[in-house]
N, C-alpha and C positions, 0 to 999 in steps of 0.2 A: 579386592572386591565383589558383588555383582552388580549388572547394572539391567536395572527391565527397560526393555522395549519394548514401543507403542506405536502403531499406526493407523488412520484415517484421512480419506479424504472432505477437504472441505476447500471453497473456493479455487475448484478445477487446480485444484494440487497435493499430496501426501503434506501431512501434518506428524509429522516424529516428540515423541518426546521420547526421551531417554535421564532414569532418574538413574545414581548412582546408594547405592541400597549400605545405606553403614551398617548401624544398627535398629532404625524405621521395620516394624511388622511390614511386610508385601500385602497386604487390605491392606494397609494404611497410604501408597504410593498408587498402587489401582485405582484409587475409589478418584485419591489426589488428579492422577488421569484425565480419569471420569469425569471429572469437575472438568479440565482442563480442554479437554473436544467440546468439550455441552458452552464453554464459553466460545468456542467458534461457531460451533449448529445458532446460539442464539444472537448473535452478532450478522451474522448471514444472515437469520429470517428474518431482520430488524432493518438490518440498512439498503439492501439489496434492491437492485433497479428494478430484474426480470419480478418480481412478485407484484404486485397489486395493493396485497394489502398490508403491504412493510410499512413502515416509520418516514423509512425515505421518497419514496411511492405519495403517500400520501402529500406528502409538503408539495412535490416533483407537477401534484395539479390541477394545485391549488395555489398561483402564483400571482400576484400579485393581489391576497393576501392575509393579512394578521395569521397564521397558524400556530396551536400551541401543539409546543411541543418538550419530551422529558426532560431532563440534566440531564440527561447524559449528551444528547443529541447534542442538547448549547454546546459542553462541551466541546463534543470532538468539530461542531458547524466555526466556532469560535480560535480554536482552532485555527482551522483549514483559513479562515481570513487569515487571522497573524502572520502565515509564510507564507499566505502571498502578499502579504504588506508586505513582509521581508525579502521578498527577492521579488522587486515587484515585481509581477503575477506570471514571475516561471512556473509556481506554481499557482495554479487554477481548480478549483474544487467546482467550476462550470461547464471543463470539457466534455460532456455526456453529449452535447450535439455535435461536433465536432468527430464523436464515434462513429453515431449513430448512423448521420453523412456517408462515412464509409462502410457499414453494415457491422459495428461494433452491438446487435439490438438481443432482444435474447433470441435469435431465431440466427442471430450470424449469418445473415446475407450477403456473402462478400459478393454476390454478383453484382450491385453494386458498384463497385471497381470500374468496370470495365464497361461505364453506360456512358459514353461525349459527354454528358452537362452536368458529369460531376466537378470539375474545377471548375466554373462556372458562378454552382450552389456550394461550392469552401469557398471559391469569396467574399459570392453577398452573406456568407453564415459571417466570414469578417468583418466584413463594411456595420452588418444589421446586428451582431446578436449583445445585446447588456455583458459589461465589466462583471465584472464577480466585486466589485464596489460597492453597486446598488443593491444590495444584497444589506438591510434589514433587522442589527438582530437584537434581542429587547429581551438581556440576559436578568432583569433581576424579576421578568414577569413572565418571562422562556418561550418569549415569542420569535416568530423568523417570516419575514415576509420577504417574497423573492423578489424581482423586476417583470414583467410581462416577460412571457416568453420559456423566461429561466428552469435551467431544474440544477441539480448537485447532485455528484458524484461520490463518494468514502473511491473509488476506488487507489486513488494516492497516497491512503491511510488506514486504510483497511486490513489491509494481511497486518498491519503490522503493530493495530489497538487490540485487535487480537492474541496477538502473541505476548503480548503488556498482561491482558485479563489472566490471559490461564497460564501465567508466569504469577500471579498472582494465587491461582490456586496453590501453587505449586512450593513459593518460594516458603513457603517451614520448615520442606530440608538442603539439605547444605548447597548440594552437588546437583543437576540437572540440568539440562538443554532442551530448545524449543524451539523445532527446525520447522518454517513451512516453504517447501520450498525455495528453501535455499536465504530467504530473512529467517537470521536467526537470533534467539537470546538464551544466554546462558547462567548459571551463577556456580562459584566454585571449581573446581579440578574434574576430570576425567577418570576410571575405575589403576590408571597408576597414577594419579596424584601430580595428573599436571593443567597447568589450563588445558578447556578446551580447545584444539587448535581445527582449524576452519579452513576447507581449501577452496577457496578461488578459483572461477566459473569465468570459461568468453568460448567464444564459435571461431574454429580456429579457419582458414579457406573455404576447408572441403567441405565443412560444412557441420563437424565434429565439436561435441566440447571438448574442454583438456585446461590443465590445470596450466595457470598460470602467475599460479602465488598461493601463501598461506600468510591465516592471519592466528591469533591466541588472543580470546575472549576473555580477560584479565572481570568480567562482571559487566561485559558492557554487551550491546547489539553491534547486528551487521547484516547489513540489508541492499539488492542492489536492484537496477537499471536496466534494460537493454533490448538494443535493436532485433534482435534475435529471436528472444525468447518468443513471441507469440507474435510470429510476425503472416501474413498471408501478401503475397504476392508483395505488392511496393509499398504495403498496409503493415504497420502496425502503430500499438496502443500508448506511444508515447509521443507524445502528439503539442506543436507550440502554437502554442494559443491565440500568438502574436499573426502569426500565418495561415494557420491552420490546417499545416501538412506535418508530419511525420518527420521530427527531428532523427536527425543521421550522421550529424558529427560525429559523437561519438558512439560506440561497439559499448559499451559496457563502466558501469561505473558503479563505486563502492564506495556507501558509510558506514562510518561506523562510531557509532552513537551513546546515549547510556541507555536510551529505550528504542523498546521497535519504535513507535511510535513516529519517534525523529528521527530514526536512520530511514526505515520506509520513507519517510517524505520528504527529505531532505534529498536519500541516492534519486526521486522523479524533477528534484530541482532542478538538484544539477544536472541529471542526463541533461536539463529542457533549456536550462540557465550559464552551461558549460563555467569555463570562468568567471563573467562577471560571475554568480554566484559564491563564488569561492571566499570568497567577501565577508558576503552578510554571515558566512556558515558562522559555528559558536569553536570559538577559538580550539575550546578543546576535544573538539572528533578534528574525526581523521578520512584520507579520502582514499582514492588510486581512479583515474581516469581511463580509459583505452580506446 
């Protein structure tokens, strides 16, 4: 069997589609792949915090006010709040304030890491920032209200949700895989009629990527969170919301779950919350911590 492979860049990573061609016309597969890429493009434009025109930015500019939101955005906010509740705040959709203090803004201004007042700024933020529990969501009327100075970020779910949306565009086919920089969802089998086999990557002591294991995806998804993939000096983007500091207890975690949204969000929560989160995870999920 032939495998059709296409790549594009979104979300600062390479997105790869692999579709094992059976009897389907090539043009239908290529059209579905383009529709899948289109979902990544749509989600980036709708929910990026780096563009003033996005629906997310529109909400973040207007804290303390009831803001009309789309049905999809309402669904995503509800999911993030349910994750925060289920993990006792290990998953926190409001850590954008910490990220920007460290320099993770649209300019990637990491010179902030060298400022002597950084620690005091972080401690002040920990003491004064509003809790995710203060977010008010009106599902019936599709409205949401953030607390004063509060903002949302979809960094813990965006990639996984985009994978699921793209998956729905390809779901008419029997065998395919979507790889978004190591966050993966697969259906069916590969071109040698075996389950899709995925390498698990970690960083070794030399700073090099190495394969530490493999898993097979039986119509499931897998996502990883690691302190090494997007690191700058002592900073990385996985923040403990209780301390405001990057979490460094684990090097890498992996979560295997039915959907990209679930594996992505639970991988983030597991990295932050560690063993306390394991007991809260659905029993049919699989995990691996380094």
